[in-house]
KOLVEX-629559 format. One record per residue (C-alpha): residue number from 1; y, x, z. Coordinates in Angstrom, 3 decimals. Last residue first. Layout:
BEGIN
r i: NUM, v: Y, u: X, w: Z .
...
REM end
This chain:
BEGIN
r i: 338, v: -16.834, u: -2.505, w: 12.923 .
r i: 337, v: -15.273, u: 0.906, w: 13.398 .
r i: 336, v: -14.540, u: 1.650, w: 9.742 .
r i: 335, v: -13.740, u: -1.984, w: 8.922 .
r i: 334, v: -11.338, u: -2.209, w: 11.858 .
r i: 333, v: -9.758, u: 1.069, w: 10.786 .
r i: 332, v: -9.204, u: -0.296, w: 7.272 .
r i: 331, v: -7.633, u: -3.512, w: 8.576 .
r i: 330, v: -5.339, u: -1.622, w: 10.967 .
r i: 329, v: -4.264, u: 0.738, w: 8.183 .
r i: 328, v: -3.403, u: -2.229, w: 5.941 .
r i: 327, v: -1.229, u: -3.746, w: 8.659 .
r i: 326, v: 0.543, u: -0.443, w: 9.227 .
r i: 325, v: 1.184, u: -0.122, w: 5.495 .
r i: 324, v: 2.618, u: -3.636, w: 5.448 .
r i: 323, v: 4.862, u: -2.791, w: 8.374 .
r i: 322, v: 6.163, u: 0.210, w: 6.412 .
r i: 321, v: 7.005, u: -1.956, w: 3.385 .
r i: 320, v: 4.473, u: -3.258, w: 0.873 .
r i: 319, v: 5.543, u: -3.879, w: -2.723 .
r i: 318, v: 7.107, u: -6.844, w: -4.527 .
r i: 317, v: 10.437, u: -4.995, w: -4.824 .
r i: 316, v: 10.475, u: -1.370, w: -3.700 .
r i: 315, v: 12.534, u: -0.301, w: -0.692 .
r i: 314, v: 15.901, u: 1.474, w: -0.524 .
r i: 313, v: 17.919, u: -1.592, w: 0.398 .
r i: 312, v: 15.740, u: -4.431, w: 1.644 .
r i: 311, v: 14.198, u: -6.104, w: -1.362 .
r i: 310, v: 15.475, u: -8.584, w: -3.977 .
r i: 309, v: 12.196, u: -9.419, w: -5.702 .
r i: 308, v: 10.654, u: -9.877, w: -2.220 .
r i: 307, v: 9.311, u: -7.018, w: -0.036 .
r i: 306, v: 5.773, u: -7.188, w: 1.325 .
r i: 305, v: 4.788, u: -6.891, w: 4.987 .
r i: 304, v: 7.143, u: -9.650, w: 6.077 .
r i: 303, v: 7.899, u: -10.511, w: 9.675 .
r i: 302, v: 11.341, u: -9.072, w: 10.462 .
r i: 301, v: 12.776, u: -9.604, w: 6.971 .
r i: 300, v: 11.610, u: -13.168, w: 6.533 .
r i: 299, v: 8.199, u: -14.595, w: 5.675 .
r i: 298, v: 8.909, u: -15.003, w: 1.947 .
r i: 297, v: 7.378, u: -11.692, w: 0.853 .
r i: 296, v: 4.170, u: -12.466, w: 2.731 .
r i: 295, v: 3.584, u: -11.747, w: 6.438 .
r i: 294, v: 2.260, u: -15.158, w: 7.492 .
r i: 293, v: -1.186, u: -14.278, w: 6.180 .
r i: 292, v: -1.335, u: -10.482, w: 5.890 .
r i: 291, v: -4.524, u: -10.087, w: 7.958 .
r i: 290, v: -6.336, u: -12.679, w: 5.825 .
r i: 289, v: -5.264, u: -11.387, w: 2.407 .
r i: 288, v: -5.931, u: -7.755, w: 3.326 .
r i: 287, v: -9.688, u: -7.809, w: 2.815 .
r i: 286, v: -11.433, u: -4.445, w: 3.051 .
r i: 285, v: -14.425, u: -4.449, w: 0.692 .
r i: 284, v: -17.235, u: -2.117, w: 1.732 .
r i: 283, v: -19.143, u: -0.145, w: -0.906 .
r i: 282, v: -22.719, u: -0.706, w: -2.050 .
r i: 281, v: -21.683, u: -0.744, w: -5.713 .
r i: 280, v: -22.276, u: -4.479, w: -6.152 .
r i: 279, v: -20.371, u: -5.122, w: -2.908 .
r i: 278, v: -17.314, u: -3.232, w: -4.126 .
r i: 277, v: -17.397, u: -4.879, w: -7.547 .
r i: 276, v: -17.582, u: -8.375, w: -6.085 .
r i: 275, v: -14.779, u: -7.725, w: -3.584 .
r i: 274, v: -12.483, u: -6.189, w: -6.195 .
r i: 273, v: -13.069, u: -9.172, w: -8.503 .
r i: 272, v: -12.251, u: -11.642, w: -5.733 .
r i: 271, v: -9.062, u: -9.698, w: -4.985 .
r i: 270, v: -7.900, u: -10.006, w: -8.603 .
r i: 269, v: -8.820, u: -13.685, w: -8.861 .
r i: 268, v: -6.918, u: -14.415, w: -5.642 .
r i: 267, v: -3.898, u: -12.610, w: -7.080 .
r i: 266, v: -4.047, u: -14.810, w: -10.190 .
r i: 265, v: -4.280, u: -18.016, w: -8.133 .
r i: 264, v: -1.279, u: -17.070, w: -5.989 .
r i: 263, v: 0.717, u: -16.380, w: -9.183 .
r i: 262, v: -0.205, u: -19.805, w: -10.586 .
r i: 261, v: 0.830, u: -21.457, w: -7.311 .
r i: 260, v: 4.241, u: -19.855, w: -7.706 .
r i: 259, v: 4.338, u: -21.209, w: -11.259 .
r i: 258, v: 4.947, u: -24.781, w: -10.169 .
r i: 257, v: 8.036, u: -23.754, w: -8.187 .
r i: 256, v: 9.557, u: -22.069, w: -11.228 .
r i: 255, v: 10.181, u: -18.359, w: -10.748 .
r i: 254, v: 13.562, u: -16.679, w: -10.192 .
r i: 253, v: 15.248, u: -19.993, w: -9.334 .
r i: 252, v: 15.592, u: -19.248, w: -5.635 .
r i: 251, v: 13.056, u: -16.689, w: -4.461 .
r i: 250, v: 13.798, u: -17.111, w: -0.775 .
r i: 249, v: 14.526, u: -20.867, w: -0.658 .
r i: 248, v: 11.663, u: -21.477, w: -3.140 .
r i: 247, v: 9.113, u: -19.611, w: -1.036 .
r i: 246, v: 8.070, u: -22.698, w: 0.961 .
r i: 245, v: 6.753, u: -24.128, w: -2.326 .
r i: 244, v: 4.077, u: -21.410, w: -2.297 .
r i: 243, v: 2.190, u: -23.158, w: 0.507 .
r i: 242, v: -0.514, u: -20.598, w: 1.320 .
r i: 241, v: 2.252, u: -18.004, w: 1.432 .
r i: 240, v: 3.020, u: -15.520, w: -1.350 .
r i: 239, v: 2.322, u: -11.810, w: -1.826 .
r i: 238, v: -0.870, u: -11.852, w: 0.220 .
r i: 237, v: -2.069, u: -8.275, w: 0.679 .
r i: 236, v: -4.095, u: -6.456, w: -1.996 .
r i: 235, v: -7.685, u: -5.311, w: -1.537 .
r i: 234, v: -9.032, u: -2.014, w: -0.212 .
r i: 233, v: -12.328, u: -0.715, w: -1.593 .
r i: 232, v: -14.042, u: 1.310, w: 1.139 .
r i: 231, v: -16.568, u: 4.047, w: 0.354 .
r i: 230, v: -18.743, u: 5.867, w: 2.881 .
r i: 229, v: -19.427, u: 9.316, w: 1.467 .
r i: 228, v: -22.889, u: 10.858, w: 1.294 .
r i: 227, v: -23.229, u: 10.830, w: -2.497 .
r i: 226, v: -19.768, u: 12.303, w: -3.134 .
r i: 225, v: -19.595, u: 13.138, w: -6.838 .
r i: 224, v: -22.258, u: 10.685, w: -7.983 .
r i: 223, v: -21.112, u: 7.956, w: -5.599 .
r i: 222, v: -17.518, u: 8.276, w: -6.805 .
r i: 221, v: -18.803, u: 8.150, w: -10.385 .
r i: 220, v: -20.661, u: 4.907, w: -9.703 .
r i: 219, v: -17.475, u: 3.514, w: -8.137 .
r i: 218, v: -15.573, u: 4.408, w: -11.290 .
r i: 217, v: -18.086, u: 2.596, w: -13.510 .
r i: 216, v: -17.648, u: -0.596, w: -11.469 .
r i: 215, v: -13.882, u: -0.142, w: -11.509 .
r i: 214, v: -13.912, u: 0.018, w: -15.304 .
r i: 213, v: -15.852, u: -3.230, w: -15.533 .
r i: 212, v: -13.579, u: -4.854, w: -12.972 .
r i: 211, v: -10.469, u: -3.848, w: -14.899 .
r i: 210, v: -11.882, u: -5.669, w: -17.914 .
r i: 209, v: -12.506, u: -8.773, w: -15.818 .
r i: 208, v: -8.966, u: -8.661, w: -14.419 .
r i: 207, v: -7.527, u: -8.212, w: -17.925 .
r i: 206, v: -9.519, u: -11.193, w: -19.180 .
r i: 205, v: -8.380, u: -13.225, w: -16.178 .
r i: 204, v: -4.756, u: -12.434, w: -17.005 .
r i: 203, v: -5.126, u: -13.438, w: -20.640 .
r i: 202, v: -6.391, u: -16.916, w: -19.743 .
r i: 201, v: -7.044, u: -18.602, w: -23.086 .
r i: 200, v: -8.259, u: -16.716, w: -26.123 .
r i: 199, v: -5.016, u: -16.956, w: -28.015 .
r i: 198, v: -2.195, u: -17.841, w: -25.634 .
r i: 197, v: -1.509, u: -21.483, w: -24.729 .
r i: 196, v: -2.831, u: -21.096, w: -21.181 .
r i: 195, v: -0.593, u: -18.069, w: -20.617 .
r i: 194, v: 2.512, u: -19.998, w: -21.700 .
r i: 193, v: 1.613, u: -23.136, w: -19.735 .
r i: 192, v: 1.084, u: -21.113, w: -16.561 .
r i: 191, v: 4.501, u: -19.513, w: -17.097 .
r i: 190, v: 6.249, u: -22.810, w: -17.831 .
r i: 189, v: 4.985, u: -24.499, w: -14.648 .
r i: 188, v: 6.772, u: -27.828, w: -14.096 .
r i: 187, v: 8.145, u: -27.813, w: -17.627 .
r i: 186, v: 11.741, u: -28.850, w: -18.340 .
r i: 185, v: 12.465, u: -31.729, w: -20.687 .
r i: 184, v: 14.831, u: -30.704, w: -23.445 .
r i: 183, v: 18.535, u: -31.574, w: -23.197 .
r i: 182, v: 20.237, u: -28.410, w: -24.338 .
r i: 181, v: 20.641, u: -27.064, w: -20.813 .
r i: 180, v: 17.014, u: -27.822, w: -20.040 .
r i: 179, v: 15.912, u: -25.528, w: -22.827 .
r i: 178, v: 17.944, u: -22.765, w: -21.223 .
r i: 177, v: 16.077, u: -23.366, w: -17.933 .
r i: 176, v: 12.747, u: -23.105, w: -19.759 .
r i: 175, v: 13.750, u: -19.753, w: -21.205 .
r i: 174, v: 14.734, u: -18.539, w: -17.724 .
r i: 173, v: 11.460, u: -19.789, w: -16.236 .
r i: 172, v: 9.483, u: -18.051, w: -18.958 .
r i: 171, v: 11.263, u: -14.776, w: -18.185 .
r i: 170, v: 10.590, u: -15.041, w: -14.443 .
r i: 169, v: 6.937, u: -15.819, w: -15.185 .
r i: 168, v: 6.780, u: -12.828, w: -17.530 .
r i: 167, v: 8.106, u: -10.560, w: -14.801 .
r i: 166, v: 5.481, u: -11.775, w: -12.337 .
r i: 165, v: 2.791, u: -11.344, w: -14.987 .
r i: 164, v: 4.025, u: -7.825, w: -15.749 .
r i: 163, v: 3.725, u: -6.974, w: -12.066 .
r i: 162, v: 0.119, u: -8.183, w: -12.216 .
r i: 161, v: -0.769, u: -6.224, w: -15.323 .
r i: 160, v: -4.482, u: -6.533, w: -14.536 .
r i: 159, v: -4.849, u: -2.774, w: -14.913 .
r i: 158, v: -1.769, u: -2.314, w: -12.729 .
r i: 157, v: -3.284, u: -4.425, w: -9.963 .
r i: 156, v: -6.648, u: -2.683, w: -10.107 .
r i: 155, v: -6.442, u: -0.008, w: -7.411 .
r i: 154, v: -6.935, u: 0.655, w: -3.701 .
r i: 153, v: -9.726, u: 3.124, w: -3.010 .
r i: 152, v: -10.692, u: 4.573, w: 0.354 .
r i: 151, v: -13.218, u: 7.415, w: 0.531 .
r i: 150, v: -14.915, u: 8.921, w: 3.595 .
r i: 149, v: -17.589, u: 11.637, w: 3.895 .
r i: 148, v: -16.533, u: 14.172, w: 1.266 .
r i: 147, v: -18.762, u: 17.290, w: 1.389 .
r i: 146, v: -20.233, u: 16.661, w: -2.080 .
r i: 145, v: -16.651, u: 16.901, w: -3.372 .
r i: 144, v: -13.957, u: 14.401, w: -4.339 .
r i: 143, v: -10.404, u: 15.554, w: -5.095 .
r i: 142, v: -11.204, u: 15.600, w: -8.820 .
r i: 141, v: -11.542, u: 11.815, w: -8.563 .
r i: 140, v: -7.759, u: 11.529, w: -8.669 .
r i: 139, v: -7.405, u: 13.100, w: -12.095 .
r i: 138, v: -4.460, u: 15.489, w: -11.691 .
r i: 137, v: -0.986, u: 14.004, w: -11.063 .
r i: 136, v: 1.529, u: 15.269, w: -13.599 .
r i: 135, v: 5.208, u: 15.728, w: -12.836 .
r i: 134, v: 8.209, u: 13.833, w: -11.478 .
r i: 133, v: 8.659, u: 11.070, w: -14.029 .
r i: 132, v: 4.888, u: 10.570, w: -13.922 .
r i: 131, v: 2.002, u: 11.617, w: -16.163 .
r i: 130, v: -1.483, u: 10.757, w: -14.926 .
r i: 129, v: -4.451, u: 13.084, w: -15.553 .
r i: 128, v: -7.786, u: 11.412, w: -16.286 .
r i: 127, v: -10.732, u: 10.242, w: -14.172 .
r i: 126, v: -8.875, u: 8.207, w: -11.561 .
r i: 125, v: -5.982, u: 7.701, w: -13.954 .
r i: 124, v: -8.154, u: 5.409, w: -16.077 .
r i: 123, v: -8.365, u: 2.969, w: -13.152 .
r i: 122, v: -4.599, u: 2.532, w: -13.303 .
r i: 121, v: -1.988, u: 4.462, w: -11.358 .
r i: 120, v: 1.670, u: 3.392, w: -11.321 .
r i: 119, v: 2.329, u: 4.970, w: -7.952 .
r i: 118, v: -0.117, u: 7.755, w: -7.165 .
r i: 117, v: -2.923, u: 8.174, w: -4.655 .
r i: 116, v: -4.130, u: 11.765, w: -4.139 .
r i: 115, v: -4.233, u: 11.704, w: -0.333 .
r i: 114, v: -6.534, u: 14.500, w: 0.859 .
r i: 113, v: -7.595, u: 14.740, w: 4.496 .
r i: 112, v: -10.071, u: 17.193, w: 6.046 .
r i: 111, v: -8.397, u: 20.225, w: 4.474 .
r i: 110, v: -5.348, u: 19.772, w: 6.679 .
r i: 109, v: -5.590, u: 16.740, w: 8.933 .
r i: 108, v: -8.091, u: 14.240, w: 10.302 .
r i: 107, v: -7.802, u: 12.979, w: 13.873 .
r i: 106, v: -9.294, u: 9.592, w: 13.021 .
r i: 105, v: -6.098, u: 7.717, w: 13.933 .
r i: 104, v: -4.043, u: 10.266, w: 11.966 .
r i: 103, v: -6.285, u: 9.894, w: 8.929 .
r i: 102, v: -5.925, u: 6.102, w: 9.080 .
r i: 101, v: -2.138, u: 6.394, w: 9.370 .
r i: 100, v: -1.987, u: 8.806, w: 6.419 .
r i: 99, v: -4.239, u: 6.554, w: 4.309 .
r i: 98, v: -2.097, u: 3.516, w: 5.250 .
r i: 97, v: 1.183, u: 5.011, w: 4.075 .
r i: 96, v: 3.326, u: 6.717, w: 6.710 .
r i: 95, v: 3.842, u: 10.100, w: 5.002 .
r i: 94, v: 4.735, u: 8.154, w: 1.864 .
r i: 93, v: 3.575, u: 9.006, w: -1.628 .
r i: 92, v: 6.024, u: 8.498, w: -4.506 .
r i: 91, v: 3.669, u: 9.617, w: -7.298 .
r i: 90, v: 6.678, u: 10.993, w: -9.200 .
r i: 89, v: 7.124, u: 13.641, w: -6.526 .
r i: 88, v: 4.051, u: 15.428, w: -7.806 .
r i: 87, v: 3.388, u: 16.480, w: -5.206 .
r i: 86, v: 3.454, u: 15.565, w: -1.544 .
r i: 85, v: 5.834, u: 13.701, w: 0.712 .
r i: 84, v: 8.205, u: 10.724, w: 0.857 .
r i: 83, v: 9.535, u: 9.870, w: 4.294 .
r i: 82, v: 10.398, u: 7.070, w: 3.787 .
r i: 81, v: 8.732, u: 4.195, w: 1.931 .
r i: 80, v: 9.767, u: 4.285, w: -1.746 .
r i: 79, v: 6.241, u: 3.507, w: -3.041 .
r i: 78, v: 3.656, u: 3.715, w: -0.258 .
r i: 77, v: 0.809, u: 5.540, w: -2.023 .
r i: 76, v: -1.749, u: 2.792, w: -1.420 .
r i: 75, v: 0.261, u: -0.116, w: -2.837 .
r i: 74, v: 1.569, u: 2.356, w: -5.439 .
r i: 73, v: -1.911, u: 3.064, w: -6.848 .
r i: 72, v: -5.150, u: 4.407, w: -5.403 .
r i: 71, v: -7.399, u: 7.118, w: -4.026 .
r i: 70, v: -7.598, u: 8.443, w: -0.458 .
r i: 69, v: -10.063, u: 11.272, w: 0.261 .
r i: 68, v: -11.394, u: 11.856, w: 3.786 .
r i: 67, v: -13.329, u: 14.969, w: 4.871 .
r i: 66, v: -14.035, u: 13.400, w: 7.185 .
r i: 65, v: -15.104, u: 12.221, w: 10.637 .
r i: 64, v: -16.554, u: 8.881, w: 9.604 .
r i: 63, v: -16.986, u: 6.392, w: 12.470 .
r i: 62, v: -20.601, u: 6.262, w: 13.589 .
r i: 61, v: -22.590, u: 3.189, w: 12.534 .
r i: 60, v: -23.507, u: 1.329, w: 15.678 .
r i: 59, v: -27.157, u: 1.462, w: 16.793 .
r i: 58, v: -28.351, u: -2.104, w: 17.002 .
r i: 57, v: -29.053, u: -3.251, w: 20.580 .
r i: 56, v: -32.758, u: -3.846, w: 21.085 .
r i: 55, v: -33.658, u: -7.490, w: 21.627 .
r i: 54, v: -33.975, u: -8.276, w: 25.287 .
r i: 53, v: -37.510, u: -8.448, w: 26.678 .
r i: 52, v: -40.121, u: -11.065, w: 25.801 .
r i: 51, v: -42.241, u: -12.052, w: 28.735 .
r i: 50, v: -45.987, u: -11.646, w: 28.183 .
r i: 49, v: -47.767, u: -14.915, w: 27.691 .
r i: 48, v: -49.792, u: -15.958, w: 30.679 .
r i: 47, v: -53.576, u: -16.091, w: 30.643 .
r i: 46, v: -55.089, u: -19.314, w: 31.892 .
r i: 45, v: -56.109, u: -19.192, w: 35.552 .
r i: 44, v: -59.827, u: -18.716, w: 36.092 .
r i: 43, v: -62.022, u: -21.565, w: 36.987 .
r i: 42, v: -63.357, u: -22.690, w: 40.355 .
r i: 41, v: -61.576, u: -25.990, w: 40.004 .
r i: 40, v: -59.617, u: -25.841, w: 43.239 .
r i: 39, v: -59.058, u: -22.100, w: 43.080 .
r i: 38, v: -57.993, u: -22.228, w: 39.423 .
r i: 37, v: -55.595, u: -25.058, w: 40.054 .
r i: 36, v: -54.056, u: -23.142, w: 42.926 .
r i: 35, v: -53.616, u: -20.037, w: 40.780 .
r i: 34, v: -51.948, u: -22.034, w: 37.941 .
r i: 33, v: -49.669, u: -23.761, w: 40.416 .
r i: 32, v: -48.520, u: -20.443, w: 41.878 .
r i: 31, v: -47.786, u: -18.864, w: 38.484 .
r i: 30, v: -45.783, u: -21.793, w: 37.124 .
r i: 29, v: -42.430, u: -20.810, w: 38.672 .
r i: 28, v: -42.834, u: -17.161, w: 37.797 .
r i: 27, v: -43.532, u: -18.038, w: 34.164 .
r i: 26, v: -40.429, u: -20.225, w: 33.932 .
r i: 25, v: -38.223, u: -17.565, w: 35.535 .
r i: 24, v: -39.495, u: -15.003, w: 33.041 .
r i: 23, v: -38.752, u: -17.341, w: 30.116 .
r i: 22, v: -35.253, u: -18.082, w: 31.398 .
r i: 21, v: -34.533, u: -14.369, w: 31.833 .
r i: 20, v: -35.768, u: -13.657, w: 28.290 .
r i: 19, v: -33.365, u: -16.267, w: 26.901 .
r i: 18, v: -30.443, u: -14.642, w: 28.696 .
r i: 17, v: -31.415, u: -11.193, w: 27.399 .
r i: 16, v: -31.702, u: -12.544, w: 23.843 .
r i: 15, v: -28.289, u: -14.203, w: 24.111 .
r i: 14, v: -26.693, u: -10.969, w: 25.345 .
r i: 13, v: -28.373, u: -8.893, w: 22.611 .
r i: 12, v: -27.228, u: -11.275, w: 19.858 .
r i: 11, v: -23.671, u: -11.199, w: 21.192 .
r i: 10, v: -23.520, u: -7.420, w: 20.827 .
r i: 9, v: -19.769, u: -7.113, w: 21.372 .
r i: 8, v: -17.450, u: -5.871, w: 18.589 .
r i: 7, v: -15.323, u: -2.940, w: 19.675 .
r i: 6, v: -11.618, u: -3.749, w: 19.787 .
r i: 5, v: -9.319, u: -1.991, w: 17.272 .
r i: 4, v: -6.161, u: -0.147, w: 17.454 .
r i: 3, v: -2.657, u: 0.428, w: 13.216 .
r i: 2, v: 0.026, u: 1.804, w: 7.271 .
r i: 1, v: 0.000, u: 0.000, w: 0.000 .
REM end
């Protein structure tokens, strides 16, 4: 996009122990009557079933100790969040992005932590060099080695052209508004209508599917290069609230009210693809939609994790701020320690 976590209790073990106690108590209560019946009838007491002990507590998976490699785009790098560090400068990596906060929480530094995320990155930039305004970022996967034990990957939004979709929706709304000025009926969702009318139907979904295919191949390559690494695919935070209409006062006439729901739908499709691909590759998907609920771009300056189209001075529009990076770090750490 940068947080402590409670250990999860072994509820199954507690329930099993309680059930075992009931069974033992039941056997103890019937033992005397069985002996008396045997004495009276001259027979032997029926054998008692052995009490079942508590189910063994699963051994928790140890938290990775590094080396840790962070891969991803601007939502991972921390575009415009101060302080900016690393090279090339065009990647716009923040020292307080979620990879840095996760590494700090795990006590990883120096050669045990490599953040090679880069703003503007697409899946192709994981295996090929990426040119930026401030230099060239080497292929991100080159940071992986057989010694790597932890990998986080946050990418896919640029492949799906999500920022382009937002821009297109603003453009379609402007065109629709001009039509209204000359007396034409205005559309409730001009952007959705435009994409639906395109050749081949839903262009955005096609881009998401294509990005998913490339991500699937990338995750295979990550496994090949770092076979012992635990891999976490990090999703995107909620950009809009569950009720997109509540964003109208913040966004004004930038995007038609009907198209806000369209944007929510497209982001859900993107995150669903990331989850499917992660699970298919044996990686863990880290959901940010749930944790970021109530912290979308329309939540207000003190609560939001994502900046609106007109951001706080110095920050990037429609991108996470420092609180958003902290929220992402908390979600990743919870997944690591869960």
